[in-house]
C-alpha positions in Angstrom: 14.3 -5.1 -6.8 10.6 -4.3 -5.4 7.2 -5.0 -6.6 4.3 -2.0 -5.7 0.9 -4.0 -5.3 -2.3 -2.0 -5.6 -5.8 -3.3 -6.1 -8.5 -0.5 -7.5 -12.3 -1.3 -8.5 -14.7 0.3 -10.2 -16.3 3.0 -7.8 -12.9 4.6 -7.7 -11.9 7.7 -9.3 -9.8 7.6 -12.3 -8.2 11.3 -11.4 -6.9 10.0 -8.1 -6.0 6.7 -9.7 -3.4 8.4 -12.7 -2.1 10.8 -9.9 -1.4 7.6 -7.4 0.7 5.9 -10.3 2.3 8.5 -11.4 3.9 9.5 -7.7 4.9 5.4 -7.9 6.8 5.9 -11.3 8.2 9.8 -10.0 10.5 8.4 -6.9 13.9 8.8 -6.2 14.0 4.8 -5.8 11.6 3.3 -8.9 9.8 0.0 -8.7 10.6 -2.8 -11.1 7.1 -3.6 -11.5 3.6 -2.1 -10.8 1.0 -5.0 -9.9 -2.2 -3.7 -10.2 -5.2 -5.8 -9.4 -8.5 -5.0 -11.4 -11.2 -6.1 -8.8 -13.7 -6.7 -10.9 -15.1 -5.0 -14.0 -14.2 -1.3 -14.4 -15.5 2.0 -16.0 -14.4 3.1 -19.3 -12.5 6.0 -17.5 -10.6 4.1 -15.1 -9.7 1.5 -17.8 -8.9 4.4 -19.7 -6.0 5.5 -17.4 -4.8 2.1 -17.4 -4.2 1.7 -20.4 -2.6 5.3 -20.8 -0.2 4.5 -17.8 0.5 1.2 -19.9 1.8 3.0 -22.5 3.3 6.1 -20.5 5.4 3.6 -18.3 6.0 0.7 -20.7 7.1 -2.8 -19.5 6.2 -1.8 -15.9 2.6 -2.3 -14.8 1.3 -5.6 -14.5 -2.2 -6.4 -14.8 -4.4 -9.0 -12.7 -8.0 -8.8 -14.2 -10.7 -10.6 -11.2 -13.6 -11.6 -12.6 -16.1 -10.0 -10.2 -15.3 -7.9 -7.3 -14.3 -9.7 -4.5 -13.1 -6.9 -1.7 -9.6 -5.7 -0.8 -8.4 -8.8 1.3 -8.7 -11.2 -1.6 -7.6 -8.9 -4.2 -4.6 -8.1 -2.6 -3.9 -11.8 -1.7 -4.6 -12.6 -5.5 -2.0 -9.7 -7.1 0.7 -10.5 -4.0 0.7 -13.9 -5.9 2.2 -12.1 -9.3 4.7 -9.8 -7.4 8.2 -11.6 -8.4 9.7 -9.8 -6.4 10.6 -10.6 -2.4 10.4 -6.6 -1.5 6.6 -5.5 -2.3 5.4 -1.6 -1.3 1.4 -1.3 -0.6 -0.1 1.7 -2.2 -3.9 3.3 -2.5 -5.1 4.0 -5.9 -6.3 7.4 -4.4 -3.1 8.3 -2.3 0.0 9.6 -3.4 3.7 8.7 -2.5 6.2 11.5 -1.7 9.5 11.3 -3.9 11.9 9.3 -1.1 9.2 7.2 0.0 10.7 4.0 -1.4 14.9 4.9 -1.1 14.1 5.7 2.5 11.8 2.3 3.9 14.1 -0.2 1.0 17.3 1.6 3.3 15.8 0.3 6.3 15.1 -3.5 4.6 18.9 -3.1 3.5 20.5 -2.2 6.8 18.1 -4.6 9.3 17.4 -8.0 8.0 15.7 -8.9 10.8 13.0 -6.3 10.1 9.8 -7.6 8.3 7.5 -4.7 7.6 8.6 -0.9 7.4 6.1 1.8 7.4 5.8 5.2 8.3 3.7 8.2 9.3 1.0 9.7 6.6 -0.3 13.4 6.0 -4.1 13.7 5.4 -5.1 15.9 2.9 -8.8 17.1 1.7 -8.8 18.0 -2.4 -5.1 19.3 -2.5 -2.1 18.0 -1.2 -1.3 21.6 0.0 -4.4 21.0 2.2 -3.0 18.9 4.9 -5.0 18.6 8.0 -3.8 16.1 10.4 -0.8 13.6 10.3 -1.0 10.0 11.2 1.7 9.2 13.4 2.3 5.6 14.4 5.2 4.5 17.2 8.4 3.7 15.9 10.0 0.2 17.5 8.8 -3.2 17.6 7.8 -2.7 21.6 6.0 0.3 21.1 4.3 -1.0 18.0 3.3 -4.2 19.8 1.4 -2.3 22.6 -0.2 0.0 20.3 -1.6 -2.8 18.3 -3.9 -3.5 21.0 -6.0 -0.8 20.9 -5.9 0.0 16.9 -3.6 -0.8 13.7 -0.1 -0.5 14.5 0.8 0.9 10.8 -0.3 2.7 8.2 -1.1 0.3 5.5 -0.4 2.7 2.2 2.7 3.4 3.6 4.1 0.2 4.2 7.2 -2.1 2.7 7.0 -5.8 3.0 9.3 -8.8 2.9 7.2 -10.9 0.7 7.9 -14.3 2.5 6.9 -13.0 6.4 3.2 -12.0 4.8 2.4 -15.6 3.2 4.4 -17.2 6.5 1.4 -15.6 8.3 -1.2 -16.5 5.8 -1.7 -13.4 3.8 -4.2 -11.2 3.2 -7.9 -12.5 4.5 -11.4 -11.6 3.5 -12.1 -9.7 6.0 -14.3 -6.4 4.9 -12.0 -3.0 6.5 -10.1 -4.9 8.9 -7.7 -6.9 6.0 -4.5 -4.7 7.3 -5.2 -4.5 10.8 -5.7 -8.9 10.9 -2.6 -9.4 8.7 -0.6 -7.4 11.4 -1.6 -9.0 14.4 -1.1 -12.8 13.2 2.6 -11.3 11.6 3.2 -10.5 15.2 2.0 -13.5 16.9 4.4 -15.2 14.1 7.2 -13.2 15.5 7.7 -10.7 12.5 9.1 -7.4 13.7 8.2 -4.1 12.6 9.2 -0.3 12.6 7.4 3.2 11.3 9.5 5.9 9.9 9.2 8.8 12.1 8.3 11.1 9.2 5.4 11.5 6.6 6.3 9.4 3.0 2.6 9.5 2.1 -0.2 11.6 1.2 -3.4 10.0 2.2 -6.4 11.4 0.9 -9.8 11.8 2.8 -12.9 11.3 1.6 -16.2 10.8 2.7 -16.0 7.5 2.2 -12.6 8.1 4.6 -14.8 9.1 7.6 -17.7 6.4 7.0 -15.2 3.6 7.1 -13.8 5.0 10.1 
């Protein structure tokens, strides 16, 4: 049993959100719950997608509303409190999970009980999932992941599945704009957490103008 954790705010695209939720709910191994944090007031179109998704996937989506926009770190930390399962998968609300993503990632956690975080490569696309422009590859094993982390984030955040207790033990997500994930991974490594990256792409990562601005 596992949860999926997402956060949405008012500037996001309703169509992208719908595609993201649909990809989560049409897996070879489906989550038991989706915890969706509303990071402040949303547009009517985003609210409509959320309402329709709740009707489409009954008893699946848990809504966590925040009174104001706090940023991703705070939103995810709040959402994590509402995840009722020990295994939590992350997902961004403009990306698309490939159908076997959760099955393959949870198989690693099932087999290796000492591993705390499992990620994968991601395919970056523009406009259409058929228009893949690059694959963002990350190293496989702990030694290489630690070395890689000295220069850049060692796992693709929207692709990860983790053990909730390991994240909480390291202090959870912090309010560090644009570096919420990198900061968390470093603290988890310092705390003894073990990482693994599946050496194939299990997620379609949407590239927009805002992506380049963040980078």
